[in-house]
Structures are given as structure tokens and as C-alpha cells.
PDB file of all heavy atoms in Angstrom:
ATOM      1  N   MET A   1     -15.401  -7.487 -12.412  1.00  0.00           N
ATOM      2  CA  MET A   1     -14.775  -7.724 -11.117  1.00  0.00           C
ATOM      3  C   MET A   1     -13.555  -6.810 -10.998  1.00  0.00           C
ATOM      4  O   MET A   1     -12.827  -6.602 -11.953  1.00  0.00           O
ATOM      5  CB  MET A   1     -14.360  -9.191 -11.040  1.00  0.00           C
ATOM      6  CG  MET A   1     -13.847  -9.613  -9.718  1.00  0.00           C
ATOM      7  SD  MET A   1     -13.544 -11.388  -9.732  1.00  0.00           S
ATOM      8  CE  MET A   1     -14.385 -11.794  -8.269  1.00  0.00           C
ATOM      9  N   SER A   2     -13.344  -6.283  -9.800  1.00  0.00           N
ATOM     10  CA  SER A   2     -12.204  -5.381  -9.616  1.00  0.00           C
ATOM     11  C   SER A   2     -11.381  -5.817  -8.405  1.00  0.00           C
ATOM     12  O   SER A   2     -11.862  -6.507  -7.518  1.00  0.00           O
ATOM     13  CB  SER A   2     -12.684  -3.945  -9.426  1.00  0.00           C
ATOM     14  OG  SER A   2     -13.428  -3.832  -8.237  1.00  0.00           O
ATOM     15  N   ILE A   3     -10.136  -5.404  -8.400  1.00  0.00           N
ATOM     16  CA  ILE A   3      -9.224  -5.702  -7.307  1.00  0.00           C
ATOM     17  C   ILE A   3      -8.814  -4.371  -6.684  1.00  0.00           C
ATOM     18  O   ILE A   3      -8.308  -3.495  -7.386  1.00  0.00           O
ATOM     19  CB  ILE A   3      -7.966  -6.436  -7.821  1.00  0.00           C
ATOM     20  CG1 ILE A   3      -8.358  -7.750  -8.457  1.00  0.00           C
ATOM     21  CG2 ILE A   3      -6.982  -6.651  -6.694  1.00  0.00           C
ATOM     22  CD1 ILE A   3      -7.212  -8.457  -9.150  1.00  0.00           C
ATOM     23  N   PRO A   4      -9.030  -4.200  -5.371  1.00  0.00           N
ATOM     24  CA  PRO A   4      -8.604  -2.950  -4.737  1.00  0.00           C
ATOM     25  C   PRO A   4      -7.087  -2.775  -4.834  1.00  0.00           C
ATOM     26  O   PRO A   4      -6.340  -3.726  -4.619  1.00  0.00           O
ATOM     27  CB  PRO A   4      -9.015  -3.119  -3.275  1.00  0.00           C
ATOM     28  CG  PRO A   4      -9.948  -4.278  -3.237  1.00  0.00           C
ATOM     29  CD  PRO A   4      -9.653  -5.114  -4.443  1.00  0.00           C
ATOM     30  N   THR A   5      -6.678  -1.575  -5.187  1.00  0.00           N
ATOM     31  CA  THR A   5      -5.252  -1.274  -5.296  1.00  0.00           C
ATOM     32  C   THR A   5      -4.970   0.031  -4.564  1.00  0.00           C
ATOM     33  O   THR A   5      -5.694   1.006  -4.716  1.00  0.00           O
ATOM     34  CB  THR A   5      -4.833  -1.128  -6.769  1.00  0.00           C
ATOM     35  OG1 THR A   5      -5.136  -2.344  -7.449  1.00  0.00           O
ATOM     36  CG2 THR A   5      -3.355  -0.829  -6.915  1.00  0.00           C
ATOM     37  N   MET A   6      -3.891   0.053  -3.780  1.00  0.00           N
ATOM     38  CA  MET A   6      -3.474   1.266  -3.099  1.00  0.00           C
ATOM     39  C   MET A   6      -2.062   1.595  -3.540  1.00  0.00           C
ATOM     40  O   MET A   6      -1.176   0.735  -3.504  1.00  0.00           O
ATOM     41  CB  MET A   6      -3.499   1.069  -1.577  1.00  0.00           C
ATOM     42  CG  MET A   6      -2.998   2.284  -0.847  1.00  0.00           C
ATOM     43  SD  MET A   6      -3.130   2.280   0.959  1.00  0.00           S
ATOM     44  CE  MET A   6      -2.913   0.610   1.431  1.00  0.00           C
ATOM     45  N   ASN A   7      -1.860   2.831  -3.986  1.00  0.00           N
ATOM     46  CA  ASN A   7      -0.530   3.314  -4.343  1.00  0.00           C
ATOM     47  C   ASN A   7      -0.100   4.336  -3.304  1.00  0.00           C
ATOM     48  O   ASN A   7      -0.865   5.219  -2.937  1.00  0.00           O
ATOM     49  CB  ASN A   7      -0.535   3.988  -5.717  1.00  0.00           C
ATOM     50  CG  ASN A   7      -0.717   3.006  -6.835  1.00  0.00           C
ATOM     51  OD1 ASN A   7      -0.266   1.882  -6.772  1.00  0.00           O
ATOM     52  ND2 ASN A   7      -1.403   3.432  -7.881  1.00  0.00           N
ATOM     53  N   LEU A   8       1.140   4.229  -2.853  1.00  0.00           N
ATOM     54  CA  LEU A   8       1.707   5.209  -1.929  1.00  0.00           C
ATOM     55  C   LEU A   8       2.665   6.077  -2.723  1.00  0.00           C
ATOM     56  O   LEU A   8       3.573   5.568  -3.377  1.00  0.00           O
ATOM     57  CB  LEU A   8       2.444   4.511  -0.786  1.00  0.00           C
ATOM     58  CG  LEU A   8       3.111   5.440   0.218  1.00  0.00           C
ATOM     59  CD1 LEU A   8       2.057   6.213   0.996  1.00  0.00           C
ATOM     60  CD2 LEU A   8       3.989   4.666   1.170  1.00  0.00           C
ATOM     61  N   TYR A   9       2.436   7.383  -2.677  1.00  0.00           N
ATOM     62  CA  TYR A   9       3.254   8.332  -3.431  1.00  0.00           C
ATOM     63  C   TYR A   9       4.151   9.113  -2.477  1.00  0.00           C
ATOM     64  O   TYR A   9       3.707   9.584  -1.437  1.00  0.00           O
ATOM     65  CB  TYR A   9       2.367   9.330  -4.175  1.00  0.00           C
ATOM     66  CG  TYR A   9       1.544   8.711  -5.275  1.00  0.00           C
ATOM     67  CD1 TYR A   9       0.328   8.110  -5.005  1.00  0.00           C
ATOM     68  CD2 TYR A   9       1.999   8.731  -6.582  1.00  0.00           C
ATOM     69  CE1 TYR A   9      -0.423   7.540  -6.010  1.00  0.00           C
ATOM     70  CE2 TYR A   9       1.252   8.169  -7.598  1.00  0.00           C
ATOM     71  CZ  TYR A   9       0.040   7.577  -7.308  1.00  0.00           C
ATOM     72  OH  TYR A   9      -0.703   7.017  -8.313  1.00  0.00           O
ATOM     73  N   VAL A  10       5.401   9.269  -2.849  1.00  0.00           N
ATOM     74  CA  VAL A  10       6.334  10.123  -2.126  1.00  0.00           C
ATOM     75  C   VAL A  10       7.017  10.994  -3.169  1.00  0.00           C
ATOM     76  O   VAL A  10       7.614  10.479  -4.107  1.00  0.00           O
ATOM     77  CB  VAL A  10       7.370   9.292  -1.332  1.00  0.00           C
ATOM     78  CG1 VAL A  10       8.386  10.204  -0.685  1.00  0.00           C
ATOM     79  CG2 VAL A  10       6.685   8.419  -0.292  1.00  0.00           C
ATOM     80  N   GLY A  11       6.884  12.298  -3.014  1.00  0.00           N
ATOM     81  CA  GLY A  11       7.483  13.218  -3.972  1.00  0.00           C
ATOM     82  C   GLY A  11       6.896  13.083  -5.372  1.00  0.00           C
ATOM     83  O   GLY A  11       7.580  13.307  -6.356  1.00  0.00           O
ATOM     84  N   GLY A  12       5.624  12.677  -5.451  1.00  0.00           N
ATOM     85  CA  GLY A  12       4.958  12.557  -6.748  1.00  0.00           C
ATOM     86  C   GLY A  12       5.247  11.255  -7.480  1.00  0.00           C
ATOM     87  O   GLY A  12       4.763  11.051  -8.579  1.00  0.00           O
ATOM     88  N   GLU A  13       6.021  10.366  -6.872  1.00  0.00           N
ATOM     89  CA  GLU A  13       6.342   9.086  -7.496  1.00  0.00           C
ATOM     90  C   GLU A  13       5.798   7.943  -6.658  1.00  0.00           C
ATOM     91  O   GLU A  13       5.803   7.999  -5.436  1.00  0.00           O
ATOM     92  CB  GLU A  13       7.850   8.919  -7.648  1.00  0.00           C
ATOM     93  CG  GLU A  13       8.475   9.927  -8.591  1.00  0.00           C
ATOM     94  CD  GLU A  13       9.959   9.675  -8.806  1.00  0.00           C
ATOM     95  OE1 GLU A  13      10.397   8.517  -8.636  1.00  0.00           O
ATOM     96  OE2 GLU A  13      10.663  10.632  -9.134  1.00  0.00           O
ATOM     97  N   VAL A  14       5.313   6.902  -7.344  1.00  0.00           N
ATOM     98  CA  VAL A  14       4.797   5.730  -6.639  1.00  0.00           C
ATOM     99  C   VAL A  14       5.962   4.984  -5.998  1.00  0.00           C
ATOM    100  O   VAL A  14       6.919   4.613  -6.671  1.00  0.00           O
ATOM    101  CB  VAL A  14       4.047   4.777  -7.605  1.00  0.00           C
ATOM    102  CG1 VAL A  14       3.588   3.530  -6.873  1.00  0.00           C
ATOM    103  CG2 VAL A  14       2.856   5.480  -8.234  1.00  0.00           C
ATOM    104  N   THR A  15       5.891   4.806  -4.672  1.00  0.00           N
ATOM    105  CA  THR A  15       6.954   4.098  -3.967  1.00  0.00           C
ATOM    106  C   THR A  15       6.509   2.712  -3.516  1.00  0.00           C
ATOM    107  O   THR A  15       7.345   1.864  -3.222  1.00  0.00           O
ATOM    108  CB  THR A  15       7.427   4.887  -2.734  1.00  0.00           C
ATOM    109  OG1 THR A  15       6.309   5.108  -1.875  1.00  0.00           O
ATOM    110  CG2 THR A  15       8.045   6.207  -3.136  1.00  0.00           C
ATOM    111  N   LYS A  16       5.206   2.485  -3.463  1.00  0.00           N
ATOM    112  CA  LYS A  16       4.690   1.195  -3.005  1.00  0.00           C
ATOM    113  C   LYS A  16       3.307   0.989  -3.602  1.00  0.00           C
ATOM    114  O   LYS A  16       2.510   1.918  -3.653  1.00  0.00           O
ATOM    115  CB  LYS A  16       4.593   1.191  -1.480  1.00  0.00           C
ATOM    116  CG  LYS A  16       4.168  -0.097  -0.866  1.00  0.00           C
ATOM    117  CD  LYS A  16       5.366  -0.927  -0.556  1.00  0.00           C
ATOM    118  CE  LYS A  16       4.974  -2.116   0.295  1.00  0.00           C
ATOM    119  NZ  LYS A  16       6.060  -3.026   0.504  1.00  0.00           N
ATOM    120  N   THR A  17       3.032  -0.217  -4.080  1.00  0.00           N
ATOM    121  CA  THR A  17       1.718  -0.592  -4.578  1.00  0.00           C
ATOM    122  C   THR A  17       1.274  -1.847  -3.855  1.00  0.00           C
ATOM    123  O   THR A  17       2.005  -2.825  -3.800  1.00  0.00           O
ATOM    124  CB  THR A  17       1.757  -0.844  -6.101  1.00  0.00           C
ATOM    125  OG1 THR A  17       2.162   0.360  -6.757  1.00  0.00           O
ATOM    126  CG2 THR A  17       0.392  -1.247  -6.627  1.00  0.00           C
ATOM    127  N   ILE A  18       0.078  -1.785  -3.295  1.00  0.00           N
ATOM    128  CA  ILE A  18      -0.502  -2.934  -2.605  1.00  0.00           C
ATOM    129  C   ILE A  18      -1.762  -3.319  -3.362  1.00  0.00           C
ATOM    130  O   ILE A  18      -2.664  -2.500  -3.546  1.00  0.00           O
ATOM    131  CB  ILE A  18      -0.836  -2.601  -1.138  1.00  0.00           C
ATOM    132  CG1 ILE A  18       0.438  -2.209  -0.391  1.00  0.00           C
ATOM    133  CG2 ILE A  18      -1.532  -3.780  -0.475  1.00  0.00           C
ATOM    134  CD1 ILE A  18       0.204  -1.694   1.009  1.00  0.00           C
ATOM    135  N   VAL A  19      -1.828  -4.568  -3.807  1.00  0.00           N
ATOM    136  CA  VAL A  19      -2.950  -5.048  -4.605  1.00  0.00           C
ATOM    137  C   VAL A  19      -3.709  -6.098  -3.808  1.00  0.00           C
ATOM    138  O   VAL A  19      -3.115  -7.007  -3.240  1.00  0.00           O
ATOM    139  CB  VAL A  19      -2.468  -5.653  -5.940  1.00  0.00           C
ATOM    140  CG1 VAL A  19      -3.645  -6.178  -6.747  1.00  0.00           C
ATOM    141  CG2 VAL A  19      -1.690  -4.625  -6.740  1.00  0.00           C
ATOM    142  N   GLY A  20      -5.021  -5.953  -3.789  1.00  0.00           N
ATOM    143  CA  GLY A  20      -5.872  -6.931  -3.126  1.00  0.00           C
ATOM    144  C   GLY A  20      -6.408  -6.419  -1.806  1.00  0.00           C
ATOM    145  O   GLY A  20      -5.793  -5.583  -1.159  1.00  0.00           O
ATOM    146  N   ALA A  21      -7.577  -6.914  -1.430  1.00  0.00           N
ATOM    147  CA  ALA A  21      -8.187  -6.540  -0.163  1.00  0.00           C
ATOM    148  C   ALA A  21      -7.425  -7.213   0.967  1.00  0.00           C
ATOM    149  O   ALA A  21      -7.159  -8.405   0.923  1.00  0.00           O
ATOM    150  CB  ALA A  21      -9.652  -6.950  -0.146  1.00  0.00           C
ATOM    151  N   LYS A  22      -7.050  -6.422   1.963  1.00  0.00           N
ATOM    152  CA  LYS A  22      -6.303  -6.938   3.113  1.00  0.00           C
ATOM    153  C   LYS A  22      -6.856  -6.308   4.379  1.00  0.00           C
ATOM    154  O   LYS A  22      -7.334  -5.177   4.347  1.00  0.00           O
ATOM    155  CB  LYS A  22      -4.812  -6.570   3.007  1.00  0.00           C
ATOM    156  CG  LYS A  22      -4.086  -7.200   1.859  1.00  0.00           C
ATOM    157  CD  LYS A  22      -2.614  -6.832   1.912  1.00  0.00           C
ATOM    158  CE  LYS A  22      -1.855  -7.500   0.786  1.00  0.00           C
ATOM    159  NZ  LYS A  22      -0.416  -7.349   0.941  1.00  0.00           N
ATOM    160  N   PRO A  23      -6.728  -6.997   5.494  1.00  0.00           N
ATOM    161  CA  PRO A  23      -7.110  -6.368   6.768  1.00  0.00           C
ATOM    162  C   PRO A  23      -6.142  -5.236   7.126  1.00  0.00           C
ATOM    163  O   PRO A  23      -5.013  -5.188   6.626  1.00  0.00           O
ATOM    164  CB  PRO A  23      -7.010  -7.499   7.793  1.00  0.00           C
ATOM    165  CG  PRO A  23      -6.522  -8.701   7.077  1.00  0.00           C
ATOM    166  CD  PRO A  23      -6.335  -8.373   5.641  1.00  0.00           C
ATOM    167  N   LYS A  24      -6.591  -4.353   7.988  1.00  0.00           N
ATOM    168  CA  LYS A  24      -5.785  -3.184   8.372  1.00  0.00           C
ATOM    169  C   LYS A  24      -4.394  -3.575   8.878  1.00  0.00           C
ATOM    170  O   LYS A  24      -3.404  -2.951   8.512  1.00  0.00           O
ATOM    171  CB  LYS A  24      -6.533  -2.395   9.450  1.00  0.00           C
ATOM    172  CG  LYS A  24      -5.803  -1.163   9.907  1.00  0.00           C
ATOM    173  CD  LYS A  24      -6.578  -0.420  10.975  1.00  0.00           C
ATOM    174  CE  LYS A  24      -5.796   0.759  11.497  1.00  0.00           C
ATOM    175  NZ  LYS A  24      -6.502   1.467  12.561  1.00  0.00           N
ATOM    176  N   ALA A  25      -4.306  -4.609   9.705  1.00  0.00           N
ATOM    177  CA  ALA A  25      -3.012  -5.020  10.261  1.00  0.00           C
ATOM    178  C   ALA A  25      -2.039  -5.429   9.160  1.00  0.00           C
ATOM    179  O   ALA A  25      -0.842  -5.124   9.225  1.00  0.00           O
ATOM    180  CB  ALA A  25      -3.201  -6.166  11.248  1.00  0.00           C
ATOM    181  N   ALA A  26      -2.521  -6.098   8.130  1.00  0.00           N
ATOM    182  CA  ALA A  26      -1.659  -6.527   7.028  1.00  0.00           C
ATOM    183  C   ALA A  26      -1.170  -5.323   6.225  1.00  0.00           C
ATOM    184  O   ALA A  26      -0.008  -5.269   5.811  1.00  0.00           O
ATOM    185  CB  ALA A  26      -2.398  -7.503   6.125  1.00  0.00           C
ATOM    186  N   ILE A  27      -2.032  -4.346   6.023  1.00  0.00           N
ATOM    187  CA  ILE A  27      -1.632  -3.129   5.301  1.00  0.00           C
ATOM    188  C   ILE A  27      -0.584  -2.371   6.103  1.00  0.00           C
ATOM    189  O   ILE A  27       0.409  -1.887   5.552  1.00  0.00           O
ATOM    190  CB  ILE A  27      -2.854  -2.241   5.005  1.00  0.00           C
ATOM    191  CG1 ILE A  27      -3.764  -2.943   3.989  1.00  0.00           C
ATOM    192  CG2 ILE A  27      -2.429  -0.875   4.477  1.00  0.00           C
ATOM    193  CD1 ILE A  27      -5.080  -2.250   3.759  1.00  0.00           C
ATOM    194  N   GLU A  28      -0.774  -2.272   7.407  1.00  0.00           N
ATOM    195  CA  GLU A  28       0.206  -1.580   8.266  1.00  0.00           C
ATOM    196  C   GLU A  28       1.568  -2.273   8.174  1.00  0.00           C
ATOM    197  O   GLU A  28       2.597  -1.603   8.105  1.00  0.00           O
ATOM    198  CB  GLU A  28      -0.281  -1.542   9.703  1.00  0.00           C
ATOM    199  CG  GLU A  28      -1.440  -0.583   9.902  1.00  0.00           C
ATOM    200  CD  GLU A  28      -2.037  -0.646  11.289  1.00  0.00           C
ATOM    201  OE1 GLU A  28      -1.797  -1.632  12.018  1.00  0.00           O
ATOM    202  OE2 GLU A  28      -2.762   0.309  11.638  1.00  0.00           O
ATOM    203  N   ARG A  29       1.593  -3.613   8.176  1.00  0.00           N
ATOM    204  CA  ARG A  29       2.859  -4.339   8.056  1.00  0.00           C
ATOM    205  C   ARG A  29       3.513  -4.049   6.705  1.00  0.00           C
ATOM    206  O   ARG A  29       4.730  -3.882   6.617  1.00  0.00           O
ATOM    207  CB  ARG A  29       2.632  -5.853   8.198  1.00  0.00           C
ATOM    208  CG  ARG A  29       2.511  -6.303   9.617  1.00  0.00           C
ATOM    209  CD  ARG A  29       2.590  -7.817   9.745  1.00  0.00           C
ATOM    210  NE  ARG A  29       1.647  -8.530   8.890  1.00  0.00           N
ATOM    211  CZ  ARG A  29       0.389  -8.833   9.219  1.00  0.00           C
ATOM    212  NH1 ARG A  29      -0.076  -8.487  10.407  1.00  0.00           N
ATOM    213  NH2 ARG A  29      -0.401  -9.478   8.398  1.00  0.00           N
ATOM    214  N   ASP A  30       2.711  -4.014   5.637  1.00  0.00           N
ATOM    215  CA  ASP A  30       3.246  -3.743   4.303  1.00  0.00           C
ATOM    216  C   ASP A  30       3.844  -2.341   4.192  1.00  0.00           C
ATOM    217  O   ASP A  30       4.787  -2.126   3.417  1.00  0.00           O
ATOM    218  CB  ASP A  30       2.158  -3.896   3.238  1.00  0.00           C
ATOM    219  CG  ASP A  30       1.784  -5.342   2.966  1.00  0.00           C
ATOM    220  OD1 ASP A  30       2.528  -6.238   3.395  1.00  0.00           O
ATOM    221  OD2 ASP A  30       0.737  -5.559   2.324  1.00  0.00           O
ATOM    222  N   LEU A  31       3.315  -1.403   4.953  1.00  0.00           N
ATOM    223  CA  LEU A  31       3.758  -0.004   4.855  1.00  0.00           C
ATOM    224  C   LEU A  31       4.823   0.375   5.880  1.00  0.00           C
ATOM    225  O   LEU A  31       5.376   1.465   5.806  1.00  0.00           O
ATOM    226  CB  LEU A  31       2.555   0.943   4.989  1.00  0.00           C
ATOM    227  CG  LEU A  31       1.513   0.851   3.879  1.00  0.00           C
ATOM    228  CD1 LEU A  31       0.369   1.796   4.157  1.00  0.00           C
ATOM    229  CD2 LEU A  31       2.139   1.142   2.518  1.00  0.00           C
ATOM    230  N   GLU A  32       5.126  -0.508   6.830  1.00  0.00           N
ATOM    231  CA  GLU A  32       6.112  -0.190   7.866  1.00  0.00           C
ATOM    232  C   GLU A  32       7.446   0.268   7.302  1.00  0.00           C
ATOM    233  O   GLU A  32       8.036   1.231   7.782  1.00  0.00           O
ATOM    234  CB  GLU A  32       6.347  -1.405   8.758  1.00  0.00           C
ATOM    235  CG  GLU A  32       5.357  -1.557   9.866  1.00  0.00           C
ATOM    236  CD  GLU A  32       5.659  -2.767  10.736  1.00  0.00           C
ATOM    237  OE1 GLU A  32       6.545  -3.581  10.389  1.00  0.00           O
ATOM    238  OE2 GLU A  32       4.993  -2.904  11.765  1.00  0.00           O
ATOM    239  N   ASP A  33       7.937  -0.420   6.272  1.00  0.00           N
ATOM    240  CA  ASP A  33       9.250  -0.076   5.717  1.00  0.00           C
ATOM    241  C   ASP A  33       9.256   1.293   5.062  1.00  0.00           C
ATOM    242  O   ASP A  33      10.276   1.961   5.037  1.00  0.00           O
ATOM    243  CB  ASP A  33       9.718  -1.150   4.722  1.00  0.00           C
ATOM    244  CG  ASP A  33       8.758  -1.358   3.563  1.00  0.00           C
ATOM    245  OD1 ASP A  33       7.544  -1.184   3.747  1.00  0.00           O
ATOM    246  OD2 ASP A  33       9.244  -1.708   2.462  1.00  0.00           O
ATOM    247  N   VAL A  34       8.118   1.745   4.560  1.00  0.00           N
ATOM    248  CA  VAL A  34       8.054   3.030   3.874  1.00  0.00           C
ATOM    249  C   VAL A  34       7.764   4.156   4.853  1.00  0.00           C
ATOM    250  O   VAL A  34       8.364   5.228   4.776  1.00  0.00           O
ATOM    251  CB  VAL A  34       6.969   2.999   2.764  1.00  0.00           C
ATOM    252  CG1 VAL A  34       6.848   4.340   2.076  1.00  0.00           C
ATOM    253  CG2 VAL A  34       7.257   1.899   1.762  1.00  0.00           C
ATOM    254  N   LEU A  35       6.862   3.920   5.801  1.00  0.00           N
ATOM    255  CA  LEU A  35       6.434   4.979   6.709  1.00  0.00           C
ATOM    256  C   LEU A  35       7.256   5.065   7.985  1.00  0.00           C
ATOM    257  O   LEU A  35       7.195   6.052   8.695  1.00  0.00           O
ATOM    258  CB  LEU A  35       4.960   4.775   7.071  1.00  0.00           C
ATOM    259  CG  LEU A  35       3.994   4.822   5.893  1.00  0.00           C
ATOM    260  CD1 LEU A  35       2.579   4.554   6.377  1.00  0.00           C
ATOM    261  CD2 LEU A  35       4.071   6.156   5.183  1.00  0.00           C
ATOM    262  N   GLY A  36       8.039   4.033   8.261  1.00  0.00           N
ATOM    263  CA  GLY A  36       8.921   4.038   9.419  1.00  0.00           C
ATOM    264  C   GLY A  36       8.170   3.809  10.665  1.00  0.00           C
ATOM    265  O   GLY A  36       8.230   4.100  11.713  1.00  0.00           O
TER     266      GLY A  36
END
């Protein structure tokens, strides 16, 4: 069994990790602070 994981990299460093399957709207909310 696996868990989907998304890492957001800025300048070659991981700035945000999201673990688990989520709907698009939830992912957008999680990334708002990083992507502006």
C-alpha cells in the first residue's frame, strides 16, 4: 500500500510536503501560502 506524496521545491530545497490523496481544492488551499 502506498500514500501519495507531493513535495514542492524552491531553489532545490523542499519547502512543503503534502501527504495523502486530496481533492484539487484542498491541495490549492495547502499551497496558497507558498505560491501566493
